[in-house]
N, C-alpha and C positions, 0 to 999 in steps of 0.2 A: 503495499497498499505504501510504502514512504518514495516508490517508484513514479508513481501517478502523475505529481507536479510533473516531473522536468519531461516525462512523454508529452504531456498535454503543451510544457512550454516548447519544447521543440515539433510539436504539431505544428504551432500556432507560428513558429518560424518559416515552416517548410512553402515553395510556391506551391502555387496551385500544380495540380496532377491531372493525370487524363482524366478524371471524372469532372472536372472543371469545366465551365460553359466559355465561350467567345464574350457574353456579355462579364463576366466576371473579368475577364482579363484586360478588357476596355476599362472596366471599372478601375483596376488595379494599379492600369497606366496613366489613367485619369489621376487618380490621388498622388501619383506620383508626381506628374508634371506640371498637373493645371496650377499656374499661377506664379510657376516658375522659369515655365519655356521661354525662352529668349523671345521678346516681340516681334526682331526681326531680325535678318541675316543678309550679308551682301559677299560675293567674293566672284573671283572670276574662276572661270573653269576650260580646261583644254577640251575640246569637242570633237570626238571624231566620230564619221559615218561611214558606213559600211556597206556593201554588196556584194550578195553571193560571198561573204565572206571576205572580202577584200577590201583594203581600206582605201575608200575614192575621195573622202575631203577631210581636213582638217583645220579648225576655228577656233578662235579664243571669243568666247562670252561672258559678259559681264552681266550679275545677274543681281539683282535686289527683292527680297522678298520683304513682303509685310504681312504678318499671319492675323486672318487664318486662311484669306483666299485673295491676294495681291502678290504678282509676279511680272519684273521688267527685266528683258534679257534683252542688249545691245550687244550684238554684232559687231565683233573687229577692235572695237574699242569703248569705255568708257562711256563715250559721249557720241556713238554710232547716229548717222539715220538712220540706220536699217533694224529690224530687229520683232520682238514678238512681245505684245503684253495680254497677260491677263489678268482679267476684271470679273470677279465676283463669276459668273458662271458662262461669260463670254471670254473668247480670243481674239485678238485681233493682231494683224500684220502690218507692219510700217516697214516702208522703203522709201529713202530721199525725203523724209520727215511728213510724209504724207500715211495714211490710213490709205489700205488698197485691199482689205481684205478683214471682215470681221463675221463670226459666225458664233452659236452658243454650243459652247462648249469646254468645259470646266477642266480645270489641270487636277485632278484628284490627288494628286502625287505631294501637290503640297497639303491636304488634308491630314493625310496618310504622314506625315513627315515632321508636324508640328501643329498645321491649321487647329485640331481637332482639340487643342488645349485651349483655344480660346471660344472655344463655343460653348455654352451647357450641357451637360452630357447628356440629357433628353435631346438635344438636337444632332450631338453625334453618332446617336444610337439610329435615329432617325436618320440621319444621311449617310450610315452606311446600307440602309435600309435602299433609299434610295440610289446609290451605288451598284446595288443588286447583290448585296453579299448576305449569306442566310446564315444570321448569328447562331441558331437554332445547332450548327454542325459546327463541329468541333475537334481536332486531334491533335496529339505534340508527336513532334517527329526531329529531324536534327539536320542543322545548313551547316557546310564547313565544319564540319566536327563538331559543332553545340547544340546545344539542345532547342526547338522553339516550341511555342505553339503556335497553332495555325490554325484560325480562324475564319467560321467561311463553308470547312470542309471537312465531313467524316474519315477519307485518307489521302495519300499524299497524289496521289493518280486522277482523284475525283477532279473529271473535267468542270468546274464551277469556279465562281471568282472566288479569290481567296487571298490572306493577307499572313505572312509569316512573321513572329513576333520572338527575338530574340531574348531568352529566358531572363539572363542576368540583367542585359541594360534597359530591357521594355521597353525597346525601339525597334521598327518593321525594320526586318533585311529582306524579305523578297515579296512579289506579289503576282499573282497569277491570274488575268481576265480574259474570260471566252468571251463576251456579248457580243452579238452580229456574227458569229459562226468561225471567228478568229480565236488566234492564240497570242497574247499578250504577254508577255513579263518583264520585269525587272529585278535589278536585284540591287541592295544598297549595304555600301562595304568599306571597310575601314573607317568607324564611328570614332571622332575625334569629339574631348571634352571639350562643352562650349558653356561657364558659367554652371548654370545647374542642369545642364540639359548636354544634347549632344547634337551631332550633325557628323551625317556619311559623306565622304568626299571621294570617293570611287563608289561609280554609278554604272550598269550594262542594261540596256533595253536589248530587247529581242519581239519578232513578230513572225508569225508561224516557226519557230525554233531556229531563225536564221538574224544575226546578230546583227542588227541596225544603228545600236549606237555604244557608244561609250563616254563619259564624262569622268574627269581628275578635277576634283576642286582647287584652289590655291586664295591663299592671303585671306583666309576666313574672319570674320567683325560680324559679332553678336550683338542684340540691343542697344545699337547707335540711332540718334534722331533720324527720320527718313522724310526729306521732302516731298510729301504727299502728290504734289500735284505733278510727277514723272508717270501717274498712275493716269492719266486722265486721257483719255484719247484726241479730246477736242483741243486740250493742248500740244501735242505733238503737231511741231511746224520748225 
């Protein structure tokens, strides 16, 4: 009987196990990072584009994120006339300081990789449903030799939208998306500590199992004030 308190103490310290749920893991992530995750992130990245597994183009992108859902990418220089703007649920393309394309198309990676901590938890759960993740499904697995929680799938080879979470850092390390009859995959590696949170610094993206793009981040700066006018499409000129 004297061992019981120690056993209970260890049980309380143990991470969620295979009997947990996707919602419970998200709740743990939210409790850990809500209120402490950086509000903004700036960096430049080496972007490599591939076709048929062959490198076809390399650029430097300059990125500014303000969570939960704003991202500006300037291509080639920090004040480039060419780039992309992700604003809430819309995407804009600008060339020579003019908007040349716009569509309703959310960059959901901003949500997975930090934006969720600037929303209410109820909104987080609702947004996962909007992105076609079935949070009633869950299992544990390994990724790059480390244990992960898999949200949205009952097993590794399920062809459903799923998000893989590193059990130690409680951050996303992989997503799989099967909307529209295609397979999209992204991996997030080489996390570095930023204040009370993290950022990936190496990303790879695949389309139907073909490597499409790699990204390597440099010069990361978290939490600095941002001129919000850079996210206004009408002010690009």
